[in-house]
Each structure stands twice: as C-alpha cells, then as structure tokens.
N, C-alpha and C positions, 0 to 999 in steps of 0.2 A: 596457489592463489593463496596460500598467505607469502609468501617469499613477495608475490606484485605487490599486497596489500602493505609488505614492510616498505617498499621501494617506491612504494608513495608518501608515504609519512615521510621516508628520507626528503623526496622531494620540497615535499611541505613546508621541513625543515629549510633549508638548503632559502626556501626562499623568505621564511617569516620568520627562522631564527630557530634555533633549538627551546625543544619543548622544558620548557620549567619541571611540573611534574605526569608521570603517567600511573595512570590508575586501568589494571589489567581486570579482568571479571571471564572464567572459562581458559580451561585448557588450549584452545588457540588463539583465544587473546594476547596469554603468557606469553608462549610460542612466537608472536609477533615482537611482540614485545622488548624476546632476550634478543631476535633476529637484528634488531632497529639496533642495541644495544652492540650487538658485534659488529653493524657495519657502521658505525659512528666511530669504533675503536681504529676500523682501516681506513679513514679518512684524514685529511687534512687538519690538522690541528683548529686552524680559520677557522672550518666547518662551525666549533663550536663557542669561537671568540666573540660571535656576533650578536648585538641586541635580541634577546627574544620577544613575537611580539605573540606569545601563546603562552595562555597560563599556565595549563592544564589537560591534557588529554583524557579523554576514557574511552578504552576501550572493552563493547561486550563481547563474546561469544555469543553467535546465535545457538546454541546449543540452551543457552541458561534460561532463554524463556523461549518455547517451541509452540504454545499455547496459543500465543499473538499472530500468529502469522496462519495461521489453518482457521480464522476466524472471520469470516467476513465482514472488510471495514466499511467507512459508512464516510469516512471524508469525500471530500470532490473528486479529488485525484485516485483516492482508492476504489471506488465506484465502477472512473470511468475505466482505468485499468485492470480491475473485475470484472467487468460485463464487455468490454469491448477490444482487452487487450493497448498497454502501452508500450514499445519497444523503443529503446534509444530517446525519448522523446517523443514517437512521433505513432499517435494513433488513426484507426483506419474505422472511421464513420457511413452509416446510409448516404452516399450521395443527391439522394431523390429527395434528402431532407434539407437538400442547401440550394434557393433559389436563385444563387451564381452558377451552381455547377450541372441547372435542369438543359441538356440539347449535346453536351459535352459524350452521352455514350457509357460512361463511370458510371459504375456502379456501388464503389464507395471514394471516400475523398479524403485524402490524406492530411492530419493539421497534426501540425507541433503545437509541445505543449512544453513548454521553460518561465524558467522565472522573467525572461525580456517581456511576458507578454506581463506589461502589470497590473488589470485584472485575476491572470491565474495565478499570481503569485501571493496576491488575498486570499484568491479561492482554494487554493489544493489544497490545504488542511483544515478546511470549514466540512463541521460535520454539516449530512447534505443538507439538513433541516432548516441552516440557514440561508442557504445557496440562494434561493427565490427571494428573501427579508434586501438582501446583499444586492443580488444583480437590476428590481425594484428600487433603491437607492441611486443607485447611480444612473441610473437612465434616470431617474426627476430632476439629477442634479449636471448632467448632462442638457436636459429642455433647459434644466436656469442658465446654462453656459450657450444652450444656442440663441435665447432670448436677450443677450445683455443687444445683439449687434441690430437689434429696435430702437434699442437707447443711447446709442449713440450719436452723439451732438456733433462734436468734435474730430479733426483729419488723425489727428492724435488718438482720439478713444476709437477709430474704424481701425486706423491700423496696429491697435494692441488685439482687437479682435481677430482680424488678417492672422497675424502673429498665431496663434492660437487655432484656426483651422486643421492644420496637419496633424495637432494631440485630439482634436476631437472629431475627426473621421476614422485616425486608430482606433481610438476610442469604441464607437459606431459603432465597428467592424467586432472590436473583438466582443460590443454585449451581443450582436448579433450570436456571432458565435457560441458564444458559450448558454446562453439560452437557449438556444435549440436543443447542445450536448444537455444541457440540465432537464428539457423535455425528453429526450429520449431515454436519459437515465431514469427520470421519474416513469417512465412509461412501465418501465421492469419492474423498478421497486413496490410498484401498487399492486404487483401480480400478487395474487396468492400463494403463489409458489415459492417466491423468496418471503415472502413475513411467515409461512409454515417453516422455511429455513432458517430464517434468526432465529424463530421463535425457539425451535431443538437445541441451537446453539447457545442460547440462553439457558435451558433446562441443562446442559451440561456443562454448563457455567455454576451454575446455580448446586451440579452438584446431581440432580434428580436422573434417576433410572440409569444411572453408566456404570452397572453393574454387572448388567445381565442384555441379553437381544432388541437392541434397539427396534420398536416398531415402525418410525418413522425411516427406519435408516432400509429394515425390510420390505416397504414400500416402496423408496428409489427405484431398488435393483427389480422390484418387479413390474415396474412403469420403466424401466431400462431409461430411468433418468443419469442425468450428467453423472460418468462414471468419476469425475474430478473432484466436484461436490461430496457422492458419495464415499470418497477414500478419507478424506477432509475432516468427514464424520466421524469414519471410522478411528480415523488416527488423532483427533480431538479427545474422543469418549476414552483413549486409552491414555492420553496425556493425563488428563486428568480424574479417571480412576488408578494412575501409576502400575499402565498397564490394561490387558486385556486378561480372561478366566480364560487355560486352553478351550474349554469347549465355546467361547465366544467366540474367541479367535477364528477357529478352525471353522466356526458356522459363517461366520463373515467370508473367509476367504474362498469356499464351497458357494457358498451362492451370489459372490461375484465373478469365478470363475465357471461357472453354471452359464452365467448371463452377461457375460463379456466377453468368455474365451478365456483359453488356457494360456494364452501368453501374462494374464496377470497374475499366476502363482510368479512371476519373473518380481512382477512389481510391488507384489507380498513382502519379496525378499530384500527388495532393495529398500523398500520403506523401514525395514527393520533393520539393515544395518545403517541405516539414515539416523536411527533413535525415534523414531516418528511414532511406527508400531513398538510393541514388545509387550513377552507374556508378562504374567501377575508375577513374579513368584512368594513375594511377602504379602503379607495386610498393611503396606504402609500406608502412608497418609499425609505426604506429603503436600501436594496439592491442597490438600484439606486443612494445612498447618498454613500455608502460607495464604492462604483465603481471609483469612482470619486474621491474619499480621497486614495483610495489604489488601483489605476488600477490592474489588471492582466488578462492575457487569455492563451490559451490552444498553444499548441509552438511544 
C-alpha cells in the first residue's frame, strides 16, 4: 500500500510540479516520504525542473489518530456511509422510498455520490443538523428562479429563462434525492439506540468509566447487537484508556466469543495486530494529556 501511495504522489508531481515542502507524521508516512525521494532520484532531471503548483504536502499516518475512525461520524456523507455504506462513491438505498423506482421490482436503488453533484459537494461535510436548513434554503431559491418565468416581459428575458431550465431540472432532481436520503438518515439517528450509542462514545471521550467493564457494551452483547458497533466501542475504550486492563480485556473477549462465535478469537487477534486493541502495560495518560492540550468533544 505504501508503494501505491508513493506512486500516486509521483503522478501528482508529474502533473503539478515537485512539492516545495513535505511534512510527514508517523512511521508509514515517513516511509512513503523516503520512497518518493528515492523515486525522484531515479527519474529524469527534467521532472524537478518544471514549476511547482503545490506549496506543501502533509502526510499523516492513520496510526497517529486511531480514535477518530472509531467514533460514529455526524457529517452528512459520514452518516450515509455509516448507515448504508458507500463503495466507490455508490450507495444502495431502499427503492420504495423513491417514486420514480416504483413498479420496477428492485429492492435497492443505486445512487452515485460525488462532487459532480453541486448539492452533494456542499452537503457532504456539513454537520447533519445543518442539512435540513440548507435543503430548505436551496428549495426556496429554486422556487424564486422558477417564478422568473411569470416575470418575463420580452423574448430576450424568456430566452434567458429557457437557458436556465436544464440547470433547474438537475437541481430539482438533486433536491428530491438528497431530501429523501436525509429523511432516511434522520429516521435512524432519531432512534433511542443511536442516541445511546453516541452518549456512550461521548462518555469514553470524556474518560468516564473507561477503566472497567462497561455496562452498555455488556448490554449490547446480551442483546446480540451489531458486532461492528460493539468492537468499535471496545477499541475506543482501549484507545482512550491507553489499553485495557487484562481482566477487562479477557472479559470482553470471552463474552464476544460466547455470544457471536469462536471465529472472533481471530478478530481480537487482528485488532491487536492493528494496534486498535491492546493491553494496558503501564498507567500512562497519553489520551488524557492530549485531551487537555487539544480539547474536543462530540457535538
């Protein structure tokens, strides 16, 4: 993977010129940086003579921050990916929620999400609480543009409106699509189970009861809840507590194996290898120290 990343950075430099400065944080990021330097020495000198359009590049190893991917996202795109999955910009949604797909016999509707969609480009990084007001504002703006056809007094004014029709139709379809997606997301996040999950994540981030067996995790296991959510919470507890105490670790492992099967012995082993799950070696307060220096919380 590091070699592929290095090749991608070389391609980027071939298009936009060499990077003026490169900053790397993390073991693998430094490895990628060294690989790129070796590749540059092997290519033609003309490669570095072209003008640079990129001032600086920052390479961050995922291991620098393992907590962020363990917390449920609250952005529009993040929630769509979390709840429905996004693979290569394509998500699959219930077809019965889209009127144009009724009668086709398909249970799932494939929707492409990328920045070529003007609305999605604006929505993707918005906190979900801001999605509703944004869609409402865009709908009102569209109605204003549609009303211009009644105000056209001349042929030239009518021609200007007709030229806008293709963009109006695209915007109208996009508004309908993202309004439906937002409704699907809201139905899930308004459920009690989602609120409880976010509340527990917040408690871990605030270092509340992170050094003992967690009752909420035990309740999820007892209910045969989503195994992915359970493992993420266990890993989050491990990260904020600089590891789990041996008794806590073994308790979680035993409960998960009993409830979900012996195959999860391998799951725990792989999580340990990835650094997401580990035993507490010493009473270090790495997360506590960072949290005081760079305070953040879920909102």
